[in-house]
C-alpha positions as CSV (number, residue, x, y, z in Angstrom):
1,M,0.0,0.0,0.0
2,Q,1.4,3.4,-1.1
3,T,1.1,6.2,1.5
4,S,0.8,9.8,0.2
5,P,3.6,12.2,1.1
6,S,1.2,14.5,3.0
7,K,0.1,11.5,5.1
8,Q,3.7,10.6,5.7
9,N,4.5,14.1,6.7
10,I,1.6,14.2,9.2
11,V,2.6,10.8,10.7
12,L,6.2,12.0,11.1
13,L,5.1,15.2,12.7
14,L,2.8,13.4,15.1
15,L,5.6,11.0,16.1
16,I,8.0,13.9,16.7
17,I,5.4,15.7,18.8
18,L,4.8,12.5,20.8
19,N,8.5,12.1,21.3
20,I,8.8,15.7,22.5
21,I,5.9,15.4,24.9
22,V,7.1,12.0,26.3
23,S,10.7,13.3,26.7
24,L,9.5,16.5,28.3
25,G,7.4,14.5,30.7
26,H,10.5,12.4,31.6
27,Y,12.8,15.4,32.0
28,I,10.3,17.3,34.1
29,H,9.8,14.2,36.3
30,N,13.6,13.8,36.6
31,M,14.1,17.4,37.7
32,M,11.2,17.2,40.2
33,F,12.2,13.9,41.7
34,L,16.0,13.9,41.1
35,P,17.0,12.2,44.4
36,Q,14.8,9.2,43.5
37,Y,16.7,8.7,40.3
38,Y,19.9,8.1,42.3
39,E,22.0,10.2,40.0
40,P,25.6,11.3,40.7
41,D,26.0,14.7,42.3
42,W,27.2,16.3,39.0
43,I,23.8,15.7,37.4
44,T,21.7,18.7,38.4
45,P,18.2,19.9,37.4
46,S,19.9,22.7,35.3
47,L,22.0,20.2,33.5
48,I,18.9,18.1,32.8
49,D,17.0,21.2,31.6
50,T,19.9,22.1,29.3
51,L,20.2,18.7,27.8
52,W,16.5,18.7,26.8
53,F,16.9,22.1,25.2
54,V,20.0,20.9,23.3
55,M,18.5,17.7,22.0
56,T,14.9,18.7,21.1
57,P,15.8,21.1,18.2
58,F,17.4,18.2,16.3
59,S,13.9,16.7,15.8
60,C,12.3,20.0,14.8
61,I,15.0,21.2,12.4
62,G,15.2,17.7,11.0
63,Y,11.5,17.7,10.2
64,L,11.7,21.2,8.6
65,L,14.6,20.1,6.5
66,Y,12.6,16.9,5.5
67,L,9.7,19.0,4.5
68,R,11.9,21.3,2.4
69,G,13.3,18.3,0.5
70,S,16.7,18.1,2.3
71,L,15.9,14.5,3.0
72,K,19.4,13.2,4.0
73,L,20.1,16.0,6.4
74,G,16.6,15.8,7.8
75,Y,16.8,12.1,8.4
76,L,20.2,12.5,10.0
77,L,19.0,15.1,12.5
78,I,16.0,13.0,13.4
79,Y,18.3,10.0,13.9
80,I,20.6,12.2,16.1
81,Y,17.5,13.2,18.2
82,C,16.5,9.5,18.5
83,F,20.0,8.5,19.6
84,L,20.1,11.3,22.2
85,S,16.7,10.3,23.4
86,L,17.8,6.7,23.8
87,L,20.6,7.9,26.2
88,V,17.7,7.8,28.7
89,L,18.6,4.1,29.1
90,G,21.8,5.3,30.8
91,H,19.7,5.6,34.0
92,Y,20.1,1.8,34.2
93,V,23.9,2.1,34.0
94,M,23.8,4.3,37.1
95,T,21.0,2.5,39.0
96,P,19.6,-1.1,38.7
97,I,16.1,-1.2,37.3
98,G,14.7,-2.7,40.6
99,M,15.9,0.3,42.7
100,L,13.8,2.7,40.7
101,S,10.1,3.3,41.2
102,L,7.5,2.0,38.7
103,T,6.8,5.6,37.6
104,I,10.5,6.3,36.9
105,N,10.8,3.1,35.0
106,L,7.7,3.9,33.0
107,V,8.8,7.4,32.0
108,I,12.3,6.1,31.0
109,L,10.9,3.2,29.0
110,A,8.2,5.4,27.4
111,E,10.9,7.8,26.1
112,A,13.0,5.0,24.8
113,I,10.1,3.3,23.1
114,A,8.9,6.5,21.5
115,A,12.5,7.2,20.2
116,V,12.7,3.7,18.7
117,I,9.3,4.1,17.0
118,L,10.4,7.4,15.5
119,A,13.7,6.0,14.4
120,L,12.0,3.0,12.7
121,Y,9.4,5.2,10.9
122,T,12.2,7.5,9.8
123,F,14.1,4.5,8.4
124,W,10.9,3.4,6.6
125,L,10.5,6.9,5.1
126,Q,14.2,6.9,4.1
127,K,14.0,3.5,2.4
128,S,10.6,4.4,0.7
129,S,12.0,7.6,-0.8
130,A,15.1,5.7,-2.0
131,I,12.9,3.1,-3.7
132,I,10.8,5.9,-5.3
133,E,14.0,7.7,-6.5
134,S,15.4,4.5,-7.9
135,T,12.1,3.7,-9.7
136,M,12.0,7.2,-11.2
137,S,15.6,7.1,-12.4
138,D,15.0,3.7,-14.1
139,N,12.2,5.3,-16.3
């Protein structure tokens, strides 16, 4: 089944919005309940806040570049955002999963799952556009 470009654009936008909302929820929770995350002393709420503001523009700029036809760079920036979002799993390097509350585990895993879904959809878009380009160049 072929999906129209406008529908693909909407789905990509919705996945990016979902990722931003989920990551914002995690980052706010992390800042509000930092002692429950058992982070090292050098991780502060201002550092957490800064990281969110550094990583989030990658998804937004990537989407805008994608819309403007700069597909490779757009995909790359979205992948960078997904990678940065998956760093959330680093919580489990610092603290065993069983030491964290159910809520903390849910917000961590929600962000990781949302990032994986966005990365997979982006990969699908990338492969779909490569197939279309290949088909058009064969004609």
